[in-house]
N, C-alpha and C positions, 0 to 999 in steps of 0.2 A: 400027645398034644396033636390037636386038629390042625390041619393046614388051612390058612387063610384061602378063601374062594377068589379065583380071578373075575374080574367083572365080566359080566355076559354082556353079549352083543345087544344094543337098545336101552341099557340102564343109564341114567342120567347121572353125571358126577354130582357129588354133594356141593362143589364150588358153584355150580350153576344154580343150584337151589338158593343158595345164601345169596347169590345175587339178585335172583327173583325176589326174595323176602326182603332184601334191602331196598329194592325198587319199590316194592308195595308201601313198606314203610314210608319213604319219602313220598309218595304220591298221596298217601293218607295224610301226611303231616302239611301237605300244600293244600290239601282240600280243607283241612281244619282251619289252616290259617286265611284261606280265601273265604271261608264260611264267616269267620270273625270279622275280617274285613267287610265282608258283604253286610254282615249285621250292623257294624258301626256306621256304615254309610247309609243303611236304611234307618237307623236312629238320627242320624243327622238331617236325612231327607225329611223324616216326620218332623222333627223339631223345626226345620226350615218351613214346611208346610204350616206348622201350627203358629210360627211366628208370622208367617206370610197372612194367613187367617186372621191373626188377632190384630195385626194392622189395618187390613181391609174393614175389619169390623169396628174399630175405634175411629178410622178416620171420619171427621164429620164434614170435611169438604168432599165435594164430587171429584170422583177419581175413575177414570174409564181407561182401561188399556186396549188399545186397539191393533190388530193384526196388519201385516202388510197389504192384505186385501181389503182392508176397512173393515172387518168384521169385530165384533167386541169378543175379547177373550176373558175379560175379568172386570169386575166391577167393585167398588166399596159399598159396604152396608148402606152407606147413606143414599146412595143411588137406588137401591131396592126399595129403601124407606120411603123416599119421596116419590118414586114413581108406582109403588105399591106392586111392583112385579118381582118375582123371585128372581134370584140370580140364573138359575137354569134357563129361565125365559129369555133373559136378556142376553147371555152369553151366544155366539153364534149370529146374531142379528146385525146387520148393518150399521154402524155407529150413527149415521145421520137419522136413521129412521125412528131412535128413541128422543128426537128433538122436533120441535113444531115444523110442519111442511114448509112454511114460509121462510125457515132459516136453514134448509138444507142444503140450497144451492151455495150460499155463503160459507156453511161448513165445510162442505166438499171441496170448495176453492180453496178454503185456509188450510185443510188438510194436505191438500197438493203442493201447495206452497212450502209448508213446514217440511214436507218430505224433500222437496227439490232443493231449498235453500240450506236445509239441515240445521234450521234454526227455530226457535221458539216464535209462534204466531198467536196473538191475542184476538179472540172474535167473540161476540156476543150472540146467544142463543137461547131460545125457549125450550127447556126440559120438559116433555111430556109428563103430566101429572093428572090424578082423576079429576082435579079442580080446575085443569087447564094449564098451559104453557106457564113455566117458572122462569123468568129471565135469570140467566147465569152467564157471568164472565168467564170465558174458558180460556185456558192457556194451554196451546197443542205444543208440545215438545217431542221431537224425533227420537227414537230408541233404535239401539244398533246391535248387531251379534257380535260374536267374538271376532270376527273378521272385518267388523267395520262397515258391513252392510246394513242397508235398512231394514229393520224389523218390525216397523210400524210406529206408533205414536201412542203418547201417554197425555190423556185428556184430564186437566186439574181445574177445578173453578169452585166460585162461591156464588151464592145468591147475590144478585144485584141489590135487592131490598137490604140484605144484611150489610153489603159493603156501602151503600149509602148511609145506613144507620151508624157505620164505624166512622165514614168520613164526617158525619154531622156531629158526631162525639169527639172527633177529633179537633173539628172546627170549633166547637165549644169550649174544649180545652185551651186551645190556642187563643182564643179571646179572653179567657180567664187568665191565662198568662200574661197576656200583653195588659189586661187591666192590672193584674198584680204588679207587672214591671213598672207601668206608669205611675201607680201608687208609690212604690219604693223610691222612684226618681223625684217624686213630688217631695216625699218625706226627707230625701237628702237635700232638696233645693230648700226646704223649710229649716233644716238644721243649718244650713249656710246662711238663710236669710236671718234666723235667730241671732247668729255671731255677727253678722253684718250690722243688724239693729241695735246689738249691745254696743258696738263700736260708735255708731250713729248717735245713740243717745249721750255717750261719754262725750262724744266730739262737740256736740250741740250744747250740752250742759254748760261747758266753759265760757264760750262767747256770749250766750244769752244771759248766764250770771252776770257776766261783767255788764252787759247792756241794762240789766235791771239794776244793779248797783249805781250805774251812772244815772239812770233815770230817776233814782230816789235822790241823789244828789242835787241834780237839776231842779227837780219839785223844790227842796229846800232853798237853792239859790233864788228861784222864782218868788217863793214867799218873801224872802228878804228884800228882794228888789221891789215887789209889791208894796211892801211896808214903806219903803223908801219914798217911791214915786207918790203914794197916797199922801204924804206930809208935803211932798213938793206940791202937788196941785191943791193942798190946802193951804197954801201961802206961808208955811212955817218960815221963821227967820232964818237966816244964812247961818247963824251960830248953832241953831237947833239942828239944822240939817246936817252940820259938820259933827256935831256931837254923836247924832244917830249913826252917821256914817261909819264913824269909829267903833260905834256899839256894834253893828251889825258886821263890822269888818268887811266891808264892800270891796275895799281894794284887793283884798286876798282872794276874795269869793270871785271876782272877775276873771283873775288869773286861773283860779280853779275851774272856773266855768269853761274855758276854753280846753282844759285838758280833759273834763268830763264830756264836752261834745266830741272832742276826739277819740276819747276812749269808746264812747257809744258808737262812733260811725266805724271805728277798728272790730268792735264784736259785731256790728250789723254786715260788715263786709264779710267777716268770718263765716257768718250764718250763710250769706249768699254764695260764698264759694262752696260751702258743704252741699247746699241745695243744687248748685251746678253740677256739683259732682254726682249728685244722686240722679239729677237729670241725665247726665251723660251715660252713668251705669244702666238705668233703666231703657234708654234708648240702645245701647249696645247689646241688650239682651234678645234682640229680635233675631228672627232664624233666617234672615235673608244673607245670601253669600254676596260678599263685598270684598274690596280691596282695603285693608286696614293696617295700621302700625302696630305690630307686637309689642314693641318697646312702650307706646303709650297706653296699651291695654294693661301691659304687666304693672305700669305704674298705678293705675288707676285700682287694679286687684289688689296690689301689694298695699296701698295706702289704706283701702277699707278694711283688710285683714289685720293689719297693725293697729287700726284704730281700736280693736277689741282685745288687744294683747292685755294679759294679766300682769305684766313687767315689762320694762324697758328692754328691747332687743336691738344689739347691733345690725343693720342690714346694709351690705356692700354690694352696689349694682355697679357692673363693669360691662365693658363691651361697646357693642354698636350703638349710637344714640338714636337710629331710625332702623327699623327692620319691616318693609313691606312684605305682607303675605296675603293670601287671598281665603276667605273662608266665612265662618260665622263668628264675628267679634264676641258676642255675647255669650256662645258656647266655649270658645277659647279662654275668655275671661273666667268662666267658671271652674276650667282647668287649673288655670293659674291661682286663683283664690284657693283650691283645694290642695295644691302643690305647696303654697306659702303657709296655709293654715296647718298641714301637716308637719312642716318644718318648725314652725312656731310650737306645736305640741311636743315635739322631740326636744326642744332645748328649754322646756319649761322649768325644769330643775338642773338645769347645767349652769355652773358659774361661768361667767364670762360668754353669756350666749351670744351667738352669731349666725348669720344667715347670709350666704353669698348668692346673687343671681346676676347671670352673665347672659349676653346675646351675642350671637355670632351667625356667620354664613359658613356652610360646609357644603360644597357642591351645589347641588339644587334646592337645598333645604335652609331653612332658617331654624336656629337651634338655640332654645331657652334652657337653661340649666339652673335648677334650685338646690342649692346644697347647705347643709346644717353640720354643725359640730355636735350634734348630740350622740347618743349610744349607737346609731346605726342600726341596720337591719341584718339579724343573724343569717348565716347560710341556710340553716334548717327552715326559715320563713320566707326566704326570698321568692321561692317558686309560688307562693300562695298570696302574696300582697295583693294581686290584681284580681283574685277571686271574690265574687260577690260575699258579702256579709263577713269575710274576714277582716279582724281589727285586734290590734294589740292594746288598744285603748281601754280605760276603765268602762263599766257599764254606764250607760247615760253619755258618754263623751263622743261617741261616734257609732255610725250606722255600719260602717264597712262597705259603704258604697260609693265614697268619694273616689278612689283610685280605680275601681273598675268601670265607672261611669267617664272619668277622665279618660282612661284607656280608649274606650268606645268612640269617644268624641275625636280622639286624635286619629283613629282608624278611618272615622267617617271623613276627615280631612285629608286622606291619603298620607297621612303622618303616622308616627309612632310615639308611645310613650315608654320608656325604659328605665329601670333601675341600674344605675352605674355602679360598677364594681369598684372596690378600694374605697379606703375612708380619707381621713378621718368622718364619722357621720354617715349620712345617707345622701345621695344626690340622685335627683330624677332629671332625665333628660326629655325634653318636648321637641320634637322634629316636625316641621310643617313645611309643605310645598311653598317657595317662594312666588311672589306675585310675578306674573309673566314678564311686565315691563322692567323687573328688577334683576331678571337673568341677564 
């Protein structure tokens, strides 16, 4: 059996070689990991470049990135398209040079202000194109590096002609919206006027019919008296006149004559009162701001709405007898008519229908409350009752504009219109500022 040889001088131990091989393996693994991370970062960078290029290519507005020294670093495809100059020729050029010479001084000053104030500045300048300067409204926004230092500016803008066209289109849309709103308000007023006229027709029919019937009676009485006085003038004997008087029942007709005259007078006075109410209603429809009595306006509005009621409704009016406020009485009267009409519609099918109207003062405001004993407003609908066109009434019975218009009128008077919580029924509360002298 051979004896193991002793290590010779200069030989490297196996353990050292193992350490070297292990270090090489670790270094190789680190290199592989570094290579993978580098490839991922390159892929992310390429994706970012692709995304950046796609954004610049798709931006329709002008976008110019300017360095701290005022040179163009990047532009959107829209800038190259408008100037008909490739990106390579635009980048590196002083930013003011791609605009009209007459605008360069103002643009330089705006760039300086935006950099110093670190806030956006708006300026108008003419972008140089083959067809001449194209007016552009530019917004100059400063940009910063990771340490918060100024890194340059970003110029964004759109053609002034396009902006003017957009503004013109917006103005046309606004005018159309105002016209539509005016038409809707007019339709709501016509709906209220229709209900009012129904009440007027009903109210005028009774006294006019009474006057008409009494006029017929007076005509009959006049014919009898004419027949009697013709005989008197003809010299008829006393006995014949007595018999004729008994036949014509003139004694009774004389008594009836007074009743017919009084009835005709009462009917005519009733018609006069209705006409006077109509005159007051039309005069209070003006848009002039003035001092007026909210209680008096409520009484007129309530009376006209109730005239058109399909069935008798008990109305309880309580609170102050006078409540001076300042505003447009005709507009407030429209609000009250809408509230009373809604209450009337709510109790239309309720047994023992009742509406309660109260007037009070709370702080610096006059408060009108209209409450009914109808089914009330469900919580799910309470948030929508002041939205335009929202209505719970059947088709043809409501436009959904009464409460929104009333709400807006209350706000225009520096007051408010709200739906009170709690029942029974529904209660609306109108608050208006008191007249200065009443405070």
